[in-house]
N, C-alpha and C positions, 0 to 999 in steps of 0.2 A: 703261554702267558696265562697267569691267574689274575683275575680281577675280583676284588672284594668290595661289597657295598652293604652297609647296614640296613638299607631299604630293601623292599621287594617291589618288583616292577609289574605293572605300571604304578607309579606313585608320583605325587606332585611335590614341587619345591618352590620356595619363594624366588620368583624370576619373572622378568618382563619379556623374555624370549623373542626378541625381534632379530631377524637375520637380514642383512643386505645381500646383494648378489655375491660378494666374495664369501660370505658365510654359507650361502646355498651351494656355492661351488665346492666348499670344503665337504659338505655332506655328499656331494657327487663323488669327490675323490675318495671318500671313505666307503663308497658302494652302498650308501643308504638312501639314495635319492628317491627311488620308487616307493620304498617303504614310507618315507616321510610324506611324499606326495599323496599317498593313499589316505592320509589322515584328513585331507580335505581343506587345508588352509588355502585361501585364495592367493594367487600370485600378485605381489605388490610391485608393479612395474613403474610406478610414479612416486617420486618424492615431492612433497609439498610443504613449504615452510612459510609461516606468516610472522611478521614483527610489526605490530601496530597496523599501519596502512600499507605496508610493503609485502609483496608476495613473491616467492620463488617456487616455480613448478617445473619439473623436468624428469627425464629418464636417465638411466644409469649406463655407464660404459659396461658392455658385457665382460664377464670373467669366465673363461672357458665355455663360452656359449650361453652362459646364464645371465639374463638381463633383468631379473626380478628378485625381490626379497620374499621372505615368508615370516609370518608370526605364528608359530606353532606351539601350542600349549605343552608344557614340559612333561606331563605324564605320558603323552603319546610320543613326543620326540625322544625322550630318554629310553623308552621301551623299544622304539625302532632302532636306536643305536646299539642297545644291548643285544637285540636279536641279530643285528648285522655282525657284531663282534663274535657272537657264538657261531654264526655261520662260517666265519673266517678262522675258527679253531680256538677261540679264547675260552678258557674255563671260568665262567662268570658265576661267582658264589654270592647269592643274595642272603640277606639277614645275617651277615657276618661282619663283625666290627674288629678293627685293629686296636689292640690294647697295649701294645708295646713293641719294641724293636729287638731283634736278635743281632748281636754284634760278634765279630771276630776281631778282637783288639779294638782299633779305632774305626774299623770298617763296618758299615751296616750290611748285614748278611741275611736279613729276613725279617719276619714279623711274627708277633704272637697275636692270636685271634680268639674271639669268643663268639659263638653263634647265639641267636636269639633264644635258643633252647637251653643255653647254659653250657654247651660243650666248648672246651678250650683246646687249643692246639698251637702248633708252631709250623710256619712255612718258611723254608730256606729259599733265597732268591739271589740271583746275580746282580739285580738292581731293584730297589724298592722305589716306586714312584708314588708320591703323594698327590692325588688329584681330588682332594677332599675339602675344597672350598677355602674361602678367605680366612676362616677360623681353623685352619688345618691342624689336625692332631699330629700329623707327621712333621710339619714344620716346627711345632712345639717340641716334639721329641728330639729332633736333631739340632735344636737351638737356632733355627733360622729366623731372624728378626728383620723387619723392614729396614732397608738402608735409605729409602726415600719414601716419604709419606705425606699425604695431603688430607686435611679434615674436610668432609663434605659440608657444603653450605646449603644444599637442598635436601629435603626429605622426600620420600616416595609414598604415594598412596595409589593403589590401582584396583580395578575391579573389571569383571566381564559383563558386557551388556549385549542385548540383542541389537541387530543392525538391519533395519528395514530399508536401507538406502543403497540399492545396487550400484548407483553411480559412484559410490565411494569405495567399493570393495577392492579396487586395485591400487588404492592410494594410502601410503604411510604418511601421516600428517603431523606437523608440530605447530603449535601456536605459542607466541610470546606476547604478553601484555603487561606493562609495568614490570614487576619483579616475578611474575608468574611464568611458568613454562609447563605446557600440557601437551600430551600426544594422544593420538588415536590410531590404533593398528588393527585392521580387520584380521580375524583369526578363525580357527576351527572351534567347533563346539563339542564334538564327539558324537552328535546325533544328527548332523546335517543342517541344523538350524544356523543361520548366519549370525555369528557373534563378532564382537570387536573388543579389543583390550583398550581400556581408557586409563591412562597414566597421568596423574597430577604430580608435579615436582615443585611444590611451593618452597619459599625460603624456610630455612631451619627455625627462624624465630616465630613461625606459625605452629610449631609442634604442639604447644599447649592448647591452642584453638582446636586442632584436630583431635587431640586426646580427650578434650572435654566433650565434644560432640562431632564425631567424624562425619556423620550424615549431613549435618547442617553446614560444616565447613566445606565438604565436597560440593554441595549444591551452590554455595556462595562463590566458590572458585570458578566453577563452570559458567555461572550466570555473569561473572565479571568479565568474561571474554566473549562478546556477542557472536563472533563467527564460530567459536567452539560450541556455544549453546545451540546455534543453528544446526551444526553438524550432528549434534546428539539429540535433536528433537525427535521424539518418538522412540528412542532407544531405552529399553527397560533393563535396569540392572538385575542380573541373575545370581550374583554371588556377593559375599561379604566384601568389605573394603580391606584389602591386604596392605601392609605398611612395612616400611623400613626407615628407621630414623638415624641409624648409625652405620655408615658404609664408607669408611675412609679408603682412599686410593693409595696404592703402594707398589713398590718393587721389593721383593725379598731375594736374598741370595738363594738360588734354586738348584744347586747341585753340590754334592760333596762325595766322600768316599762311599760308594755303594748306594747313593740315594739321589733323587731328583724331585722337584716340585713342578707341577704343571697346572694349567688352568688358573683359577682364582687363588689357588694355594700359593703360587709364586708371584703373580702379578694381577692387580685389580685396578680397573679404571673407574672413574665416576660413571655411574650407569646412565647419565644424561645423554650419552652418545650411543648406547646400546651395542657395545663391542664385546661383551664377555663371552658369549657362546662361540662367536666366530674365532676369537683368539684361543679359547680352550681347545677347539677342534684343530685349528691350524698348528699350534705349537705342540700339541700332543702328537699329531701326525708327524711333524718334523722331528720330534724327539725319538719316536719309534724308528723312523727311517735312519736317524743318525746312529743309534746305539745297537740296533739289532745285529749288524754284522760284526760287532766288536765286543760282545758281552763276555767272551772268554779271554780278553786281553785287557787287563786292568789299566795299563798305561794308555792305550788307545781309547778305552772307554772314558777315562778322565778327560782326554783331549776333546773327544766328541761332545761330552757334556758341557765343557767350558765353551766350545764354539757355539753350541746350540743356545746356551743362555745369553751369550753376547749378541747373537743374532736377534733373539727375542727382544732384548732390551733396546737395541738399536732401532728395530722396526717399530717398537711401541712408544718410544719416548715422545715423538711429535704429537701423536694422538692423545697420549696421556696428558700432556700439558694443555692441549686444546680442550679436552674434556673438562679439565679443572677450571679453565677460563669460563666455559659455558655454564659450569655449575656454580659460579660465584654468587648467583642470585641478585645481580645488579638490576636496576632499571634498564630497559632497552635504551642504549645510548644513541646520540645523533650519528656517531660514526657507524654503528651497526646498521642503523636505518639506511644510510647511504650505501653501505655494502650490499644490503638486500636489494635496494633499488637498482644498483648498478649490475650486480650479478643476475638479477631476475629479468633484466631488460633484453637479454639475448639467450638463445638456446645454448651457446657455448659457455656463457657464464653460469647459467643454471646448472649445467652438467658438472662444471667444476665443483660447485658447492655440494651437490648431492653425492658426487664421487668421493668426497672426503669421508662420508659415512660408510661407503663401501670399501674404503682403504685402497682405491686405485689412484688416489691423489693425496699428497700430504697437505695438511693445513698451511704449512709454511710456503707451499707453492701457490696457494690461493691468496692468503692474507700477507702479501709481500709489503716491504717498507714503502715501495713506490705507490702501490695501491692505497695503503693506509694514508699516505700524504695526500693523494687525490681525494679520498673520501673526506678527510679533514677539511680540505679547502672547500669542497662542495658544501659541507655542513656549515662552514663559516659564512658562505654566500647565501644560504637559503633564508628566505624571509621568515620572520617570526621566531627565529632561534636566537638564543642568548650566546653571544660570542664568549663571554666570560665562562659560562657553563661549559661550552665546548672546549675552551682552553683547559679547564680543570679536567675534563675527560681525557684530553690528549696527554696531559701531564701524568694522569693516573695510569693510562695505558703504557706510556713510556717507562714508568717505574715498574710496571708488571713485566714488561718485556725484558728489562734489565735483570729482574729477579729470575725470570725464566732462563736467560742466558747463563746466569750463575749456576742455576740448577743443572743445565745441560753440561756445563764444564765439570761440575762435581760428579755427574753421572759418568762422563768420560774417564775421569780419574778413578772412579770406582771400578769401571770395567777393565781398565788397564791393570789395576792392582789385583783384580780377581783372575786375570789371565795367566 
């Protein structure tokens, strides 16, 4: 196997890089667990979520013996994965960019490349895999466009801060207040100093405010959520504020004659649920396992690619839609508050919610129609709430669920037509 990358490692990239237990398990299955562990990121064994006055706090169901997440900065994580691939026999060529495709008729049969020193060449291959991100050059070259797409309603601003609070070092936390959504994930620093990743995901209509004065908007957002401000008391920002304003979620057709797309090149979720690295690792591993035995048989290779893409789409659709819902930038609704209160009231309910993020439970298994009806009734009965406002939320959510059902139907039709 030959792997090409325009970067040289270690190098950083725009990413919030949180892994839940299922993502750490993928690192284990790839044989990189000890290399990544040595980078020094703390084990995040507790998930903690707030919505106004409601709190959910719990632990995860283990995945292959892994019961913790990691927030590992990309420079170290990517380098560890590259070295693991080299140890397994991969020919990793850095500072080398793909400039075009080689074709035999309609079939992709290799790539044209250029090194950073200006040398050009051609590499023939039985399968060309584009793992080059959501703005994939390979996708553009093969004409793979999104067949399902959703425009982000939240924007991202993140930075690294010191973390003088040892009691928080095992907790991946999320706060919601009004329309704001903010997270704090303890991570590695590279020199042993405890750092944490602070990620703000304000509504997209605040983009101009952040563009005009990111420092002031950053401070206002944190101060507007008192529990978050308390968590970050004494934390000093050590880096600039990184941002992403345009990150639409999508599914692309991800295979064809002699080519495939994996990671963000083929499918991208709203980053509000932090699923990108886990899915890139998982479906790249499954792709390799599917195609390696049949690379010399074009018919069987096509069958395996088709089955791999269908599996990815089926596994990811529920989480894709839930991520889009969470990324809508609505106010915290009375129904959501009742859900947090109910699920947070028992260890079993708490684990159900945090396990959604770790992909050991589907959102549709937790947010069932029966539960939604119960939460709606409780919201109606709660003192101080407007029944008219709750009725509007119920109607809105019903409309969104109908739209989601139509989207799932369209996805099934697409998968059948691509089979």
